[in-house]
C-alpha positions in Angstrom: -0.5 -48.6 -84.0 -3.4 -50.9 -83.6 -4.2 -51.3 -79.5 -6.5 -54.2 -80.0 -4.9 -57.4 -81.3 -6.5 -59.6 -83.8 -5.8 -63.7 -84.4 -5.3 -62.4 -88.2 -2.7 -59.8 -87.2 -0.8 -62.3 -84.8 -0.5 -64.6 -87.6 -0.2 -62.5 -90.5 3.1 -64.0 -91.1 1.1 -67.3 -92.1 -1.0 -65.9 -94.8 -0.7 -67.5 -98.4 -2.6 -68.0 -101.5 -2.8 -70.1 -104.3 -1.6 -69.2 -108.3 -5.3 -68.6 -108.9 -5.8 -66.6 -105.9 -3.0 -64.5 -106.7 -4.0 -63.8 -110.2 -8.0 -63.0 -108.7 -6.8 -60.5 -106.5 -4.5 -58.9 -108.9 -7.5 -58.6 -111.6 -9.8 -57.6 -109.0 -7.7 -54.8 -107.8 -5.6 -53.8 -110.8 -2.7 -54.6 -109.0 0.7 -54.7 -110.9 2.0 -55.9 -107.3 3.6 -59.5 -108.0 3.9 -59.8 -104.3 0.1 -60.1 -103.4 0.4 -62.1 -100.2 2.9 -58.8 -98.9 0.8 -56.4 -100.4 -2.2 -57.9 -98.1 -0.1 -58.3 -94.9 0.9 -54.7 -95.4 -3.1 -53.9 -95.8 -4.0 -56.0 -93.1 -1.6 -54.5 -90.7 -2.6 -51.1 -91.2 -3.8 -49.3 -88.1 -6.8 -48.3 -90.0 -7.8 -51.5 -91.0 -11.4 -52.9 -90.0 -11.1 -56.6 -89.1 -14.2 -58.5 -88.5 -14.7 -62.2 -88.6 -18.0 -63.6 -89.8 -18.6 -67.2 -89.8 -15.3 -68.9 -91.0 -13.6 -66.1 -92.7 -12.0 -62.9 -91.7 -13.1 -59.7 -93.7 -10.5 -56.9 -93.7 -11.9 -53.7 -94.5 -9.1 -51.0 -95.6 -7.9 -48.6 -98.1 -11.0 -48.6 -100.1 -10.7 -52.6 -100.7 -12.0 -55.9 -99.0 -9.8 -58.7 -98.4 -11.2 -61.9 -97.6 -9.0 -64.5 -95.5 -9.9 -68.0 -94.5 -9.6 -68.2 -90.8 -8.6 -71.9 -90.0 -6.1 -72.0 -93.1 -4.8 -68.6 -93.2 -5.8 -68.3 -97.1 -6.1 -65.1 -99.0 -9.3 -66.1 -100.8 -10.3 -62.8 -102.4 -9.8 -59.4 -102.3 -12.1 -56.4 -103.9 -12.7 -52.9 -104.2 -15.5 -51.7 -101.4 
């Protein structure tokens, strides 16, 4: 279990994305998963996830990928393989 609380993990239920964001994430990670937001939530909550804020975005390094989330809006911007 994660011992350090992050603003991102505390508000993971507020994550969302656009239709274009969903398609971009699916394409970049070769996902067949339709619930991209749910998939990203699970990755962000993984105890091994390395979560860092840089400027206006959160960057989550986990499971061989990097998920980018806008810190102020909670929008999943993109994800790509490391």
